N, C-alpha and C positions, 0 to 999 in steps of 0.2 A: 052128325058134328059135334066134337065132344063139348060138355058144358064144366067152362075153369071157373065160374061165378062161384063163390065162396069157398074156392077152395084152390088157393096160391099154386102157381106151377114148382115153385121152391120147394113145396109141403109134399106134391106128388111126386116128385123126385129124391127127396129123401126118405119117401114111406118104400119106394123099390130098389134103395139103394141093398136091401139084403134080398133081391130078386135073383130068380136064377139067370147064370150069365149063357145058358144055352141059348135062351131066347134071343142072344145076340146075335146067333148067325145069320148072316142073310138069306132070305128065303125068296122064292120063285116070285113071280108075277103072278102063278095061280095061284101058290098060296096067300099070296097078299089079297088076293081078289073076294077070298073065302073068309080070310080072318080079319084084314081092316078095309074092303072096299066100301063098306057103309059107315068108315070113320068113326063107328061107334067104338068107344073106349072099355078097353075091360075091366071086371071088376077084381081078376085074380092079379094081385101085384107079382105073383110070381113069374106073369106071362111074357115079360120084357124087361131089361136092363134101362139104369139111368143115363144110356146114350143112345145114338144113334150108328150103327154100321151100315156099309154099304160096299158094294162094288161096282166099278164102272167101268165103261170104256174107256181107252186114253186121253178122249176126249172130254172126257168127265161127264158123259151122258149115263145116268144111273141104269145097272139092269137089274138090280137085286137089292134090297134094304131090310131089314129089321123091322116088323111090327111096332117098335119102339115109337117110330117116327110121326104116328097117328095120336099116339099119348104126349109126346113132348112138344109137336108142331101141329099139331090138330088137322094134319093133310093125311088124304089116302094115297092108293097106289099110283092111282090115276093122276095125281098130280104131281107125283115125283119121278116114275120109273118110264123109259123111252121119252123124256123130254127133256131135248139139249137145250131150251132157252131155262131150264128151273132155276139153274144157280144167277142166271141174270135177272131173273125175275124176282129172287126169293132175298139175293145179298144187298144187304143195304149199301144206297148208291155209294155213301160215302167211302166205304170198304172193299168197294169192285176193283181199283187201281192193285189195291195190294192182293187181290183175290186171282187176278190175272197174273201178277208178280212171281206169285209163289206157284201157279200153274207152270208158269214158264220153266221155273228153279226147278221142279219137279223132274222135268225133262233131264236136268243135267246129274242134279243129286240125287234122285232115285226116292228120296224121303221128304216133305216138307212137314212143321207144325205152325201155324200163327191161329190168332185170335180175329174172329171179325163177328158182324150180326147178322141172323137170319130171321126174316119175318116170317111169324106164325100163320094158322087161317084167319085171324081177326086182320093181318097185317101191324101185328105187333111185334117191335125187335125183341129177339131173344139174344146172349151174347154167346157164342160157342167156342171151346177150344177144336180146333179142326187139324187131323191129322191126316197126312196121304202117304200112301206107300204104291211104288209101281213093283208089280209081279211078273214073272215069266213063269208060263208053265204051258209045257207042250208046244213051244214057238209062239203063243200067242201073249201077248201085251194085257193088261188089265191093271185096274189102279183099287186099292182098298182102301176104303175110309172109315173114319170115327169121328161124331161128332158128339162132344160132351158140353153139357151145357154148363155154364157161370153163373150161379146166383148169388147176390149180393157182396160181390167182389169190390170194394171199391175203388180199387186201381184202374179198373177199366172206363171208369167215369175220368180217370185223368187227362189234363189237355196233352193233345198228340204232341209229339216234340216239334213239328212243324210251325204248331201256333206258339208254344215256346220259345223258338227258334226268332219268329217275329216280334214278340214283346222284346226279348233279346237287343234285336236289330232296333225297333225304334227306342227304346231307353238310351240307346248307344248315341241316337243321332241329338238326344234333350241333353245327353253329357258335354257334346261336344258345344253346344251354346250356351250351357252353364261356364264351360272354360271360358270360353271369350267374353263372359259376365265379368267372371274372378278375374282376367287379366286384365280388363278395361278398369275393373275397382282398384288396382294394383297400381296403375299408374295414376289414378286420382289420389290415391290413399294409400303412396307406397311404406309408411311407416305403421299401417295399422294391424293390428293383433288379431283383429276378428276376421281379416280378409285371410290370414294364415292359417286362421280354426277353420274357415270356407274350404279354402284349397285342401289342406288334410282332408276334411269329410267328405268330398267331392272325390279325391283320389282313393278314398276307402270304399266309396259308393261305387265308383268305376272296377276297384280291382275282386269286388264280392260278387258284381256283374259278370266280370270275364271267371271267376270261378264257377259262378251257375252255370254260363254257357259250356265250360270243361264237362260239367255233372251232365251235362246234357246231350253230350256226343253220343254218337253210337258207331259201331265199327262201320264204316260206308266203304271204304277201298280192301276189304280183307281179300288176302292171299296168302298162298305158302310163300314167309320169309324165311331166311336164314338165322335163326334165336342167336349164333354167335356175331353176327353183323348187326343184330339190332345191340344186343348188350355192350359191345363195343363202343358202337356211336351214342350210347348214352354214355358212358362211362368214359370215354374220350375228349369228348366235349364240352368236360366238368374238370379235366385236369388242374386247366391253369387257376380257376377259381379254388379248389382246392390248395393248390401251390401257394398262392396268395393271400391264405389265412394259415399259413403253415400248418396242413394236413396231410398226411401221406395219404394217396388213394393206392390201395392195391388188388389187381387186376388178376385173376386165378380164372381161365378161361381153358383149362388146357383137356379139362374134361368135357367140355364141349365140343364135338365133331364137328367140320366145317360143314357137312352135307344136312346136319342135324335140321329139320325145318319144322316151323307152326302153321296152325292158319289162321293169322292176325293181321289186325291195321296196324302197319306199321309205325306211325306216327303214334298213336294211341299208347304202343306198345312202351316206344320210345319216352314220351309224356311222361306215363306211370312211373318208369324206373328213375327219369330225373326227379320228380317228386319224393320218390325214398331215399335217394342220393341228396338231395337239399336236406332233407330233415336229418340226415347223419351226419351232415357237415355242419349244422344247426346243434347239433347235440354234443358234437367234440369239442365244440370252442375253437381255440387257438393251438390246443396240445391235445394229439390221440391220432388214431389212425381210425382209415373205412375199407372195409376188404368188398369187393364185390366178385362174386364167382356163381357156379352153377354144376350141375350134372343132367344125366338123363338118367330114370327110373324105367327099365324096360319092363312090360309085362307080356310076355306071348307076343301075340300081334301088335299090342298098342303100348301105350307108356307114356308117363310126362317129363317134364322138362323139370328142374327143381333148381330156382335161383335164389339166392340169399345175399344180403346187404348185411354186413354187421360193422357197428361202431363199438368204440370202446369210451364211450361217453358216459352219464350219470346214471343212466339206466331211469328205468320209469316202475313207480311203487307196483307190487300187485295189484292192489288196487283198483288201479286206473288201466292197467294191460287190456281189458276186454272194452275200453271205454275210446280208446285211441282213433278206431276208425269211423267216429261218431262226429256227426257234421256239428263243427263248431268247439269240440272238445281239444284242449290244449294244454300241454304241462308248462308252453313258455308263454311270457308274459309278453303283449302287444300281439302274438299273433292269433289269425282266425282258426286254426283248428281244420282246416281243410284238404290239404296235402294227401294224408293218409287215407282219406273219403273219399277223394277221386281216385287217388290209387286202388284203392279196393273195390269201385265199382267198375275201373276199367278191364280190371283182372275178371272179376266175375261177367262183363259182357262177353270175354273170349274164354268163356267156360272154365277158368281156374279159379281158386282160390288162393287167399293172402292172408298169413296168419304172423302173430307178434308172438316173438319170445323176451322178456326183458327180466331184470333185475335190477334193484339198485344198486349205485357200485360197480355193477359187474359189466353193462352196456346191452345194447339192443341188437337183436336180430330180427329182419324183416323175410320171412319166407313166401315164395311164391311158387305156387305148382300150378302147371299148363299143358294142356293136354299135347301130346307129339301127334302128328301125323304120319312122317316117317322118320328113318335115321339109321345108321348102320347096325346099330344093335337091336332096332326095332323089328324090322323088317321080318 
């Protein structure tokens, strides 16, 4: 059994970072028996990489594994190979539903990646990035996997989204009670300035909670959606608002073909475009124009969709352009500065990127790049 005392695993992983990747190749049970059957740790750092690579049956029963499993988890081949119950025994109970979900997705998608905990020989949890890929060879299907340990990454200890959502729900309940109290005070003291300030503060707190709830969302209904349909829905739903402010909204959708589709949560993508259009409307005031359009950028069998929203507003100083997507940063007085933050996050969740181009006196352009799954010029 390996001895980790006095020698943290993160240090061990760092020491082998320069090791030979040849050792990462899955090895047979017989080789494992001779090299790792005793569970003793090798003194030669080049013997293994800082990850575990394995081959498994479609059920994920492991049939071969790299000997680095001994150094990273303290397990020998008898504890790993040919044991259908291995994953259920070692994966943390909190992560088991996610593990099963990803295994199900592997069947249809062919490859998945996710993060979860695995118990080492002492029963202590270690965080891993886990990648699985289906492989067809000579009419037979197998699964190739790679486990890379994650050491000292604070984000893995953050609250999960379900817990955060419960907190938000509880806050919402208390806000409702506070609203009832404020309304009661207004009846008792109708001319009280304190009541007005209390209502304004409560409204702001509710608004910030709503924005936080938006930031916590992830694509839950992702499917192939028509890019043109999403863009039209986001823009056309705001035409009347723009007109009421005396601002012309120009839509240039000619370069977006009807059958161009992207893998997207349609609601989140429309919300993203809505945040950006709202920002543009506020930037131009009562005089100016806003333009929204896009095109496809083909590249062999893959490609990207480029969406742009331009305004003729006052623009953003060069020193502030890189900060406008940061939380609570705003160039407008009285604004919370979360619109572009939420938009940027939603685009990243869809595998894309959001860029800002602006200059004082020349207006602002927000450019969005999203991966295209298929389209007439891409296939």
